C-alpha distance (Angstrom), angle and dihedral (degrees) to the residues before:
residue distance angle dihedral
M1 . . .
E2 3.78 . .
E3 3.81 120.5 .
N4 3.80 119.3 -129.5
I5 3.78 107.8 -141.1
P6 3.82 113.3 -165.7
L7 3.78 118.2 -127.7
E8 3.77 120.1 -124.3
S9 3.77 115.1 -113.7
S10 3.81 101.0 -155.9
N11 3.80 114.5 114.4
E12 3.80 89.8 -156.4
D13 3.80 93.4 58.3
R14 3.80 116.6 70.0
R15 3.80 94.0 -163.8
I16 3.78 115.3 119.8
F17 3.81 98.0 -161.5
Q18 3.78 127.7 55.2
R19 3.80 115.3 -108.3
R20 3.79 122.4 -132.5
N21 3.79 126.1 -159.3
F22 3.79 106.8 -106.6
S23 3.80 125.2 166.3
S24 3.78 114.7 -167.3
L25 3.80 142.7 130.6
L26 3.79 113.4 -76.6
K27 3.78 125.5 -166.7
F28 3.78 116.8 -167.7
R29 3.78 144.5 171.2
L30 3.79 121.9 -151.3
G31 3.80 115.4 -144.2
K32 3.78 125.9 -11.8
D33 3.79 96.0 -69.5
G34 3.80 98.8 29.7
K35 3.75 124.7 129.9
D36 3.79 123.7 -103.3
C37 3.82 113.1 -95.1
E38 3.80 137.6 179.2
G39 3.76 135.8 -139.3
V40 3.79 143.2 148.6
T41 3.79 124.2 -102.1
K42 3.82 118.5 -123.9
D43 3.78 100.4 -173.0
I44 3.78 139.7 -12.4
S45 3.80 141.0 -158.3
A46 3.78 135.2 173.6
G47 3.80 87.4 -92.2
G48 3.80 102.7 46.3
L49 3.78 149.2 -46.0
S50 3.78 143.4 -119.8
F51 3.77 123.8 -132.1
I52 3.80 146.0 175.5
T53 3.79 124.3 -130.3
K54 3.79 140.1 167.7
Q55 3.80 89.2 -139.4
R56 3.79 112.4 104.5
I57 3.79 105.1 -118.3
K58 3.76 135.8 -175.0
L59 3.76 129.8 -172.4
R60 3.77 110.7 -75.0
D61 3.76 131.6 171.1
S62 3.78 100.4 -114.1
M63 3.78 144.2 12.9
E64 3.77 140.1 179.9
L65 3.80 119.6 -133.7
W66 3.80 133.6 -161.6
I67 3.82 108.1 -168.3
T68 3.80 117.2 -164.0
V69 3.81 113.4 -139.0
P70 3.83 115.6 -169.0
D71 3.80 94.1 -127.6
G72 3.80 99.6 99.2
K73 3.82 93.4 -106.9
D74 3.79 130.4 112.8
P75 3.82 117.1 -75.2
I76 3.79 117.8 -88.8
Y77 3.81 110.7 -103.4
K78 3.80 118.3 -148.4
T79 3.77 137.1 162.9
A80 3.78 115.8 -139.6
Q81 3.78 148.0 165.7
L82 3.79 118.1 -113.1
A83 3.81 99.6 -120.5
W84 3.81 100.0 -177.4
A85 3.80 141.9 -10.9
R86 3.79 136.0 -172.2
E87 3.77 137.0 177.9
N88 3.81 116.2 -115.4
L89 3.77 130.1 -164.6
A90 3.82 118.6 -81.9
D91 3.82 93.3 43.4
T92 3.79 95.8 -73.2
Y93 3.76 130.8 128.3
E94 3.78 129.5 -145.2
A95 3.79 120.3 -154.3
G96 3.77 143.6 169.2
A97 3.79 126.9 -139.7
K98 3.81 126.8 -162.4
F99 3.81 112.8 -149.4
D100 3.81 116.0 -124.1
S101 3.81 88.9 -134.7
V102 3.79 130.4 25.0
G103 3.80 111.8 -99.5
L104 3.80 108.1 -152.1
L105 3.81 95.0 145.6
E106 3.78 93.0 46.4
L107 3.79 91.4 46.0
S108 3.80 91.0 54.3
R109 3.83 87.0 65.2
V110 3.81 89.6 54.7
F111 3.82 93.4 47.0
K112 3.80 91.0 50.9
T113 3.81 90.3 56.9
L114 3.82 90.6 47.9
G115 3.80 92.6 52.3
R116 3.79 89.0 -117.1
């Protein structure tokens, strides 16, 4: 069954897919030889996600993500590009990642846990 993902209508926002609030454990690796890090997702769409971490991060070309979904299955694995990053107060960093490929099937797992 194919998921219908609504498009965003804002001209100011270049995102194609609607974002949904989603707080979950995120493990990630920056670059090919980067160390394993952890964070918490803020929101997610079929095209990417935003997250918060205590790991100091800078813009890099690529990253690997393991997104925990509370459905008892293995984490979702995605490759992505770090699109933006900024330092917040309290020594945390907020960042956004754009998936290398659209994840409609993976996102359906997230929507099921959110009750759609």
